[in-house]
C-alpha positions in Angstrom: 59.8 -55.3 73.1 61.3 -52.5 75.2 63.7 -54.7 77.1 65.6 -55.3 73.9 66.1 -51.6 73.2 69.7 -50.4 73.0 69.7 -46.6 72.8 70.6 -43.6 74.9 67.1 -42.1 74.3 64.6 -42.3 77.1 62.4 -45.4 76.6 58.7 -44.8 77.0 56.0 -47.5 77.2 52.7 -46.0 75.8 49.7 -48.0 77.0 47.5 -49.3 74.1 44.5 -50.9 75.8 42.4 -51.0 72.6 40.8 -47.6 72.4 41.6 -45.1 69.7 44.6 -44.2 67.5 47.6 -43.4 69.7 50.0 -42.7 66.9 49.8 -38.9 67.5 51.0 -39.5 71.1 53.8 -41.7 70.0 54.9 -39.3 67.3 54.9 -36.3 69.7 57.2 -38.2 72.2 59.5 -39.3 69.4 59.6 -35.7 68.1 61.1 -34.5 71.5 63.7 -37.3 71.6 62.1 -40.3 73.2 62.0 -43.8 72.0 58.2 -44.5 72.4 56.6 -47.9 72.0 53.0 -48.9 72.1 52.5 -51.8 74.6 49.3 -53.9 74.5 50.0 -56.0 77.6 51.9 -55.3 80.9 54.6 -57.8 80.1 55.7 -55.6 77.2 56.6 -52.7 79.4 60.0 -54.2 80.1 62.8 -51.8 81.1 60.9 -48.6 80.1 62.1 -45.4 81.8 58.5 -44.1 81.9 54.9 -45.3 81.5 52.5 -43.1 79.5 48.7 -43.6 79.9 46.8 -41.7 77.1 43.1 -42.0 77.5 40.2 -41.1 75.3 36.5 -42.2 74.9 34.4 -43.3 77.9 35.8 -44.2 81.3 33.4 -47.1 81.5 35.0 -48.8 78.5 38.5 -47.7 79.7 38.2 -49.3 83.1 36.8 -52.5 81.5 39.7 -52.8 79.1 42.3 -51.9 81.8 41.0 -54.7 83.9 40.8 -57.2 81.0 44.4 -56.5 80.0 45.9 -56.3 83.5 47.0 -52.7 83.0 45.0 -51.7 86.0 47.3 -53.5 88.4 50.4 -52.5 86.3 49.5 -48.8 86.6 48.9 -49.1 90.4 52.2 -50.9 91.0 54.1 -48.5 88.7 52.9 -45.4 90.5 53.2 -47.0 93.9 56.9 -47.6 93.2 57.2 -43.8 92.3 58.4 -44.6 88.7 58.0 -41.9 86.1 54.4 -41.8 84.8 52.5 -39.4 82.5 48.7 -39.6 82.2 46.7 -37.7 79.5 43.0 -36.8 79.6 41.2 -40.0 80.7 44.7 -41.1 81.8 44.3 -38.4 84.5 40.7 -39.0 85.4 41.1 -42.8 85.8 43.7 -42.2 88.6 40.9 -41.1 91.0 38.3 -43.1 92.9 35.1 -42.6 91.1 33.7 -40.9 88.0 30.1 -39.6 87.5 30.4 -40.8 83.9 28.5 -44.1 84.1 28.8 -44.1 87.9 32.2 -45.8 87.4 34.8 -46.9 90.0 38.2 -46.0 88.8 41.8 -46.9 89.8 41.8 -45.0 93.1 45.5 -44.1 93.0 44.4 -40.7 94.5 41.4 -39.8 96.6 38.8 -37.7 94.8 36.2 -37.9 92.1 35.5 -37.0 88.5 32.5 -34.7 87.9 30.6 -33.6 84.8 30.9 -29.9 84.0 28.1 -27.9 85.6 30.1 -24.8 86.6 28.3 -22.6 84.1 25.2 -23.9 82.3 25.7 -21.4 79.5 29.0 -22.9 78.4 29.1 -25.7 75.8 30.0 -29.2 76.9 32.4 -30.8 76.1 35.0 -28.1 76.9 36.8 -28.3 73.6 39.6 -26.2 72.1 42.4 -24.0 73.4 42.6 -22.7 77.0 45.2 -21.2 79.3 46.7 -23.0 82.3 48.0 -21.4 85.4 50.5 -22.8 87.9 52.9 -21.9 90.7 56.5 -21.7 89.4 59.1 -24.2 90.4 57.9 -27.5 89.1 60.2 -29.2 86.5 57.3 -29.7 84.1 56.6 -26.0 84.0 60.1 -24.7 83.2 60.0 -22.2 80.4 56.1 -22.0 80.4 54.2 -18.8 81.2 51.4 -19.2 83.8 48.1 -17.9 82.7 49.2 -17.2 79.1 50.4 -20.4 77.5 47.5 -22.4 76.1 46.9 -26.1 75.6 44.2 -28.1 73.8 41.3 -29.6 75.7 38.5 -31.9 74.9 36.5 -33.3 77.9 33.1 -33.2 79.5 34.3 -34.2 83.0 36.9 -32.7 85.4 38.7 -34.0 88.5 38.1 -32.9 92.1 41.1 -34.1 94.1 40.6 -34.4 97.9 44.2 -33.3 98.4 44.7 -29.9 96.8 48.4 -30.3 97.0 48.2 -32.7 94.1 47.2 -29.8 91.8 49.9 -28.7 89.4 47.7 -26.9 86.7 44.5 -24.9 86.9 42.2 -23.8 84.1 39.1 -21.7 84.0 35.9 -22.8 82.2 33.0 -21.2 83.9 35.0 -21.6 87.1 38.4 -22.9 88.1 39.2 -26.6 87.9 42.3 -28.7 88.3 43.7 -29.4 84.9 46.9 -31.3 85.9 48.5 -33.0 88.9 51.8 -34.1 90.2 52.7 -36.6 93.0 56.3 -37.5 93.1 57.2 -38.8 89.7 53.6 -39.1 88.6 52.3 -36.4 86.3 48.9 -36.2 84.5 47.1 -33.5 82.5 43.5 -33.0 81.5 44.7 -31.3 78.3 46.4 -33.1 75.4 50.0 -32.0 75.0 50.3 -34.0 71.8 47.6 -31.7 70.3 49.0 -28.5 71.8 51.7 -27.8 69.2 54.9 -26.1 70.5 53.8 -25.7 74.1 52.7 -29.3 74.4 56.0 -30.5 73.0 57.9 -28.2 75.4 56.0 -29.8 78.3 56.9 -33.3 77.0 60.6 -32.2 76.7 60.5 -31.0 80.3 59.2 -34.4 81.4 62.0 -36.2 79.6 64.6 -34.0 81.3 63.4 -35.4 84.7 64.1 -39.0 83.7 
């Protein structure tokens, strides 16, 4: 339980809602100096310094499990309180209102939708592998990264379209430019997987920990 932790390391609650092996996410955060714990119910979040929402699989199943476990309300309340949050892949997409995947209502933290890639019919779907991200300098999460050059690992068939463009932190090109990461206050989320992105992904995680 996180509330019993006694350490100077940042304490992260990593949401485990029953989909996939999340050990790689936990190991990546531990590697950069966090004390990361998997939590399978909201009551286990305790006194965590940050909440991490790693998502994989289908958003239909994700939303069903979030509602069944009560993590849907926990995430909404956490972000509403502007507490540090990091979403990964589906953990980004689920923050918006609706996904074309399964015609699925999502959490609705932010206005906007999730759309299937159709930017260039000649490109393979899912968008899988390494790709560069671009960004405007100045955000704490991007310190030490090089816009347009540093690459991260992607695997997804859908992308977000926020109504509010000021949410956009990262952009990526795959047959056209799409938003590949957002920031709103202390809420960050990326379409790419930092835990699979080797040195640059770990660097991004370190930057997040510095903001806690």
